[in-house]
N, C-alpha and C positions, 0 to 999 in steps of 0.2 A: 089576370095578365100582370106580369112583373112590371113594377115601376121603380126606377132608381131613386131612392130617397135622398141621396146626397150627391147631386149631379156635379157640383163644383169640386167637391173633394175627390171624386173619381173621374174627373176630366184629365186627359193627359197634359203634360207640359213638355215642351221641347227646349233643351238647353244645349247650345253649341251643336245643333244637328242631331242630338240624341233624344229619342222619345222615351219619356218615363210614363209608365202606365197609369199612375194616379199621383196625388199630391202628398201621399204619406211616405216619408223617408225614415228609415231606421238610422238615427243619429249615431255617431261613433261611440262605441263602448269598447274598452280594452278587455283582454282576456289573458290570463297568465298560463293557459294551456300551451306551452311552447317547449321546444327542445332546448338543450343546454346552449345551443347557438342562437337561440331566440327565433326559431322558425316555427310556423304553425304545425299542429299535429291533427289527427282525426277529430279529437274533441273540439279543437278550435273550429274546424270546418263545420261540424254539426251544429255548433252554437249559432253561427251566422247563417247557415243554410236554413235553419228552422224559421228565421224571419222572412227569408225569401219565399219559402213554401207558404207562409201565412199571408202573402200578398203585398208586402211593402214594395214600393216602386224602386227604391234604392236601399241597399244595405251597406253601411260603412264599417269597415274594420278599423277599430280605434287604436290609438297609441302605437303607431308605427313610426319609429324614430329614423330620421334621415341620416344619422351617424351614431356610432356607439358612444361618443362623448356627449351625446344629447340626452342620455337616458335618465329619467327621474327614478325609476326602480328597475329591478331585474326582470320584470315581466313584460317587457316591451319588445315588439317585433322589430327585427333589424332589417333595414332597407339598404344597407351599405355592403352587403355580402352577396355576390352573385350566386353563391352556392345555395342560397335560399330560393332560387327561382322555381324548382319543382314544387316545393311546398306552398309557396305563395300562389303559383299558378293553379294548383289544385284547389286552394281556398277560393280563388276568384271563380273558378268553374263551378264550385259547389253553390255559389250564389247565382251566377248568371244563367245557369241551365234551368232555373225555375222562372225565368222571365224578369228578374230584378236586375238593375244595374249595380254591378259590384264597384264599390268605392273604397278608398283606403285613405286614412288620415296621416298626413305628413306632419310630423311633430318634432319640436326641439324645445327642451325644457330650459335652455339658457342657464341662468344663475341658479335654477332649481334642479339642475341635473345631479341630484344627490348620489345616485348609483354610480355615475361616471366618476364623481369625486372620490367615492370610496374605493374605486378601482385604480385611482392614481391619476386620472385625467384632470387637467386644469379646468376650472369653471370660468366662464366668461359671460358677459352681458354688456349692456350699453354703458354701465358705469362700474367703477371699481368700488368694492366694499367687502366686508367680511360677513358671511352668513351666520345665522343663529347657531348653526352646528359648528362654527369655527372655521369653515372653509374660505380661503381667500378667493375673491372674484376679480378677474382682470377685465378692464375696459377693452372692448373690441377695437382693434385697429381697422382701418379701412380695408387692408388686405384680408384680415380675418372676416370682416363683414361680407366681402365678395366671395370668399371661400365657402361660407355657410350658405349664401344665396345659391351657389353652384351645387351644394349638397341637396338643397330642395329640388333643384332642376333634375339632377341625376336620379334622385329617388322617384320623382314623377315619371321620368322616362322608363325607369326600371319597372315601376308599377304598371304602366301601360303595356310594356312588353310581356308582363306576367298575366295580362288579360283583364285588368281592371278598366272599367269604362268611365271612371271619373276619379279625380283626386280631391280630397278635402284638406286644405291647408289649415292647421290649427293656429289661429291668430288670436285666441282668447284665453281667459281664465288664468292669466298671470305668467304664462310661459314666454319664450323668447320674443316672439313678435309683439305680444302685448307689452313686454318690458320696454320695447322701443316706442310703442304708441303712447304709453302713459307718461304724463309729465312728472309723476312721482318718481319713477324708476329711470327716466331718461332726462337728464339735465345737461346733456352734451351741448357744446357751443359750436360744433362744426355743422356740416350740412345734414347730419343724421340726428340732430336734436334741435330743440327750440320751438319753432313754429309747428303747427299741426302738420303742415306739408312736409317739413323735415322729419318729424317724428314718424310719419307714415311712409317715408321714403323706403325704408327697409322692406315693409310689407308690399309696397307697390313693385319694388325691384324683384322680390320673390315671385310675385304674380307674373311679371314680364318674363322672367327666366323660365318659369314653369311652362308658360304659354309657348315659348320658343322650343322647349323640350318635347312637348306633346302635340303641338300643331293646333290649327284653328278649330277643327271639328272634334274637340274633346272637351267635355265640361270640366270646369274648375270651380270649386266651392271654397269659400274661406269662412271659418267660424271666428266671430269676434264677440267681445263683450260690449253690448250696447251701452252699458253703464257698469262700472266696477262696484257700485252699490255700497260703498263705504266712504267715510269722510276723507280717507287718505288716498282715494282713487279718483278717477275721472267720472263725470256725471253723464247724463243722457245727451246734453248739448254737445259735449265733447265726442260722445259716441256717434252722433249725427255727422259731425265734422269729419271724423275718421272714415265713416262709411262713404261719404261724398268723395274722399280721396281715392277710395277703392273702386268706386262706381265705374263700370266699363272695363276694368282690368281683369275681371273674372265674371263668371256666369251666374253665380248664386252667392249672395251674402247671407250667411247663416248667423242670425242675431241671437246670442245667448246673453248671459248677464253674470256679474260677479267674478269671483276668483276662487278656484279651489285651493289656492295657497294662502288664503286668509280665512281662518276658522270662523270668524264672526259672520262671514257671508257664504260659507260653504253650503249652507242649506238654502241659500237663495239661488246659487248656481245649480244646485240639485234640490229643487223645492221639497220641503218637508210637509208632513200632513197638516201642519198648522197654517199653511198658506193656501189661498184659494186656487182652484183649477185655472190653468192658463195665466198664472201670476206674472209671467215675464213677457206675455204677448205685447204688452204696451210698448216695449222697447222696439220690437220689430215694426209695429204699426206706425210709430212716429218716424222711424228711420225711413220706412218705405215712402213716406210723403216727399222725401228729398232725393230719392234715387230715380234716375232716368233710364239707365241702360241695363243694369243687372236685375235679376229676380231676387226676391227676399224670402228667407225662411225664418220661421219662429220655432222655439223649442222651450220645453219646461212645463211639467204638470199637465200634460194633455192626454186625455183618455176618451172623452165624450165625442162621438162622431158628429153630433148636432153642433157642438161648440166649434169643432174643427171646420165643419161646413160653413158656419157663419164667418169664421176667420177668413176663409178663401173667398166666399161670396161677397163679403164687405170690402175686400181689398186690403185687409190688414197685413196679409202676407200671401205669397204665391205658393208656398210649401209649408206643411207642418212636419216637424221632426219629432220622433218619439224615441226615447231610450228605454226607461223602465216600463213604459206602457206596453212595449213589445216584448218585454221579458215576462211581465204578468200574463200577457195573452198575445203570443205571436200571431194568432189568427184574427186579431182585431180588424185588419183591413178586409179580409174575406167575409167576416161576420157582418161588418157594417155594410159592405156592398151588397150582400145577399139579404139585407133586411132583418138580420138576426142580432141587432145591436143589444137586445136584452140578454143575450148569452155572453156578452163580453165581460170578462173579469177585469174590473178596473184596478189599476195599481193603487194601493192604499198609501204609498209613499212612506213605508215604514223603514226604508233604507237598509233592510236586511241584505239585499243583493250586494250593495256597495260595501257594507261592513264586512261581509264574508270574503269579498274579493280582496279587500285590504288585509284582512286577517289571515286568510288561508289560500288566497290565490284562485278562488273559484266562485263563480256566480251561483247563487241560489235564489229562490223566490218563495215568499210565504204563501202565495196563492197558487203557484204553478210548480208542482213537484217534478215536472219534466226538466226544468232548468238545472243544469249541472249534470244531467244524465241523458243528454240528447242522443249520444251514440247508442245507449242501451234501449231507448224507446223508439228509435228511428224506424225499426222494422217490427212488423207484427210478430207476436209470439205464436208458437204452434197452438192449435185449438186446445182449450182447457178441458179436462175431464169435469163434466158438469157436477156441481156440488150444491147442496142446500145450505145457504149461509145465513146465520143469524148475527146481526150487528146490534149490540147492546149500547145504546146511547147515540143521540142524533146531533152531537156538536160538530166542530170542525173535523175532527178525526173520523167520527162515525159516518158522517155524510160522504167524506172522500173515499172511505173504504167501501161503502155501499155502492157508490157510483162506479168505481173501478171494477168491483166484483161483478156488477150487473153488465158492464160493458164487455167483460170477458165471457159472458154467457151463462153465469150462474143464476140460480134462483135465490133472490136476496130478500130477506125480511129485516126491516130496520125498525126497532122498537125504541121509543123515546118517552120517558116518564112524564114530561111536560106536554103542554098543548101545542108546541111549535118546535120546529127544527132550528138548530143554530146554537144550542147550548148556552153557556154562561155569557158568551159574547153578545147575546141578544140584549143584555142589560145596557149596552152602549149604543143602541139603535138611534137614540135622540142626541147623541154627541156630535156636534157639528163637524169636527175634524175626523170623525170616524165614518163619514157618509159612504166612502168607498168600501169600507169593511162591511157595512150593512148591505150594500149592493152585492158584494161577493157572497155573503150568506144567503141573500135572496136568490142569486143565480144557482148556488149549490142546491138550495131547496127545490128550485124548479127542475134542475137536472136530475135529482133523485126520482122525481115523478116521470120525467121524460124517458129515462132509461128503463123504466118498468119495475122499480123497487116497490115492494109491498110495505108501505109505511103505516105503522101503528102508533099513533100518538096517545098520550095519556096511559102509556103501558110501560111499567117497570119490568125489566127482565129478571124475574125470580127463578130460582131453580125449578119450581113447578112448571112455569111457562116454558122454560128451555127444554125440559123433558118432554112436554106435550108436543113441541114442534119438531122434535127429533132431527136437529140439524147435523150436517156433516162437519160443519165448521162454525165455531163461535168466535166472533171478534168483539172483545170487551173494550168499549170506549166510554166508560161510565163517568169519567171526569174526576173532579176533586171538590173538596169543600173548603171554604175560607177558614183559616186558622184564627181562633179567638184567643188573643193573648191573655195570659194570667197576670193581670194588673189590678190592683185594688180599685174598685169602683167601675170595673169593666161593664157592669150592667147599665151604666149611663152612656155607653158608646154604641155606635151602630157600625155595621159592616159596609164596605165600599159598594158592594153589589146592591145592597138595599137603598143606598143613596142614589146610585145610577137609575134604579128602577122606580124611584119616587116613593118606595114603601116607607122610607124614613127621610122625609124632606130635610134638606140642609138649611140651617139658619144663616144669618148674615155673616157671622164670624165662625170659621171652621178650622179646627185643628186636625190634621191627618197624621196618624201614627204609621209610619212606613214610607220609605223613600225609594221603593221599587217602581216598575213601570205602572202598576195599578195605582199606587198612591200619587205619583207625580202627574200622570195623565188626568186623574180625577181632580187634582188641585188646579190644573190648567182649565179644565172644563168649568169648574165652579168659579174660578177667577174671571173667566170670560162672561159669566153671568152677573158680574159685579160684586161678588162676595169677597170678603177679606179672608185670605187663606194662609195658614202656616203649616209647614211640614216638619215633623219630628222624626229624625232618623238616628238609630243607635250607632251605625257605622260612620266612618269618617268620610264617606263619599256616597252619593246616590248610586243605585244599581241600574245599569242599562240592560240587564238581562242577556248580556253577551252581544248586544247590538250597539257598537260604539257610536255609530252615527246617529241612531235614534236617541241615544243618550246625549249627544251634542245638541240635537234639535230641541230636546226637552229642556236642557240647561239654558239655552238661548231664550226659549219661550217662557220659562220660569222667571227669567230676568225681565223680559218684556212686560210680563203681567205683574211684576213687583211682588212676587210670592216670597214670603219669609221662610227660608230654608234653614233649619237648625240641625247641623250634623254633630256627630259624637254626643248626642243628647238622648237621655233615657226618660221615658214616661214613668213617673213615680206613683201618681194617684190621679184617677179621673173623678171629677165631680160633675154635677148637673150643669155647672156654669163654666167649666173649663178643665184644664189638666195641669198638674204640677209636674215640671220637668227638672232634670238634674244634669248639669254639665260641669266637669272639673270640680266636683264636690259642692257646687253651689246650686241651690234650688231656686226655681222661678215659676210663678203661676201664669199660664197663658189663658186668658179669658176666651171662652168660646161658647157659642150657642149650640154647636154640634161638634162632638169628637168622633172621628171615624177611624176605624182600624183597617189597615191594608198591609198586613205583615206576612202574607204568603198563603199558600194553598196546601192542604193535606190530601194526598191521593186516596181515592176510594178503593184501595187494594183489597179490602175485605169483601166487597161486592164482587170484584173480579174473581177472587179466589173461590167464591161459592159456585161460579160458573165453570171454573177450570176443568173439573172432571166430567163434564156433561156432554162432551162431543169428542169424536176421534181427533179433531184438529182444533187447537185453541190458540188465540193470539190476544195479547194485551197491549193496547196502544194508547197514545195520548196522555192526558193528565193523570190517569189512574195508574200510570207507571211512575212518572215523575213530572210534575207540572213544569213545563218549559215555555214553549212559545208556539205560535201558529206554524212557523217554518217546520219545526220538528214534528208536530202533529200531522201536518199535511204530507210531509216526506215519508214518514213511516207508514201511515195509512195507505198511501198509494202503492208502495212497494210490497207491503204485506198482502194486500188484496190482489195485487198482480201475480203473486206467487201461488195463490190458491188454485189447485187443480193442475199444476204443472207436472 
């Protein structure tokens, strides 16, 4: 007999007469899949629709700007153009037809409306100043304040007309409403500044105007920062005071933290992998103690249904909101409700999704190859012509290829030379901030068995084995080997993988040669264990591997851990007691108990080449092509395997 494991998480909640099917809301995330007039397209619809299909109670369309002079960048939905009604209505329908409440985020960047400034619009905010980009900001007159309040109201009414069942007012993260709330950015002496009541007047008036525009029986949510989490911003006590001013003027107070306009706390607003799960729940929990009329939501680094159940059951919040958690696994609500929580792929908070959105205007996910391709995988492919598929290598790419090929109905053999699936990333199983990566590898390993793949561990795919199996298709995912640098005394150094695995235990003082992701993450891991760590990097900057926000998170954590980073520095000679380095023509000896090299990976192309002529169809994927990242390995493996037998 079925028993609901998370009864509080999957109890309905009613806001302004609207029933939400559970307490898991998809928090606002923007998408740059838009027309030249900033209207949604099919790809936009499919991205948000996928979350509704997965069981979220509400799906919020992010970064919809109430006016064109409010835009932070070019990829923001326009709510001030009636011509967008058909596209916006279609998007709302894509969400609501699956039982979720369609919401849309009403936003205004205020003095951070950089795109508007580039297009010749004036910037304005509570106070006059000049931005770091050199744009002048005008202080808003009372006439301008009421004009913008009216823009929020008109955008809300337009959204309701288009079929949205809720609006989310963006009052956090450093944009216009926060600029009025914060004593740092609002030092006005009129009734719109000074006391907390005056500084919140703009937000309250926006709520009142939106309520008049949409009516009583229509939910209104507002996202705020419970604390700006930096010395120049307001703290939790001020966040409580702000929330108390808003209480009763809206239906749901969505408590986030920090500011995405302050780089030092960007990875607090969007928690990185170095922070604990649910790191920002404390802000909502404390605010909820002081709120009498509105419901309270929490957001940030939430993935575990048991933790979310406890948040609701204990009264820390009434709603949990997930952004990246529902990108990594849109089916998280369905899986949790059905007792399949072990199948959930937890977001490992690598920030690949956000980095790619900022860089290329498209979400991707290291764990979920469907993201960015929702329109392509929305419908089932025609049945595949059944093939016998041999996958060589059981790492990230090999497992993903095997799972996808088996799901398509092929006979799949997965051969892995070691005694466990997961590949080189298994060396990080004991790294505290990689717990979600380990869980993902475990899930993939379980999925390989669940879909009926013939797994052969301790089996290297030699040409002889390949010939004996007579496959129709070979997918080579044999990986790469660490590069051992040609430095005098290299015999005294050890590889990063051996340190991770404990084969070569690190001493108290460690020098790491290489400032890429492997080297920097190992440095953080060792520093957290109390070791004294230095990084030696030949280039003039650390490498983020193409993931700018993970690079930011790493740099912030390196500083927190007080790790000695030596850029533009060359290792000259390694000894048993340390390494001699050279910078600007001067040599220096770094004493170290352990010297570790982490200077890159060499693809095992020779092994792949041996298998190339042994089947009618051959594919080479993952690190044995070019060592890149989990995103690339997962993406290519999924699509290559999906193409087999078409």
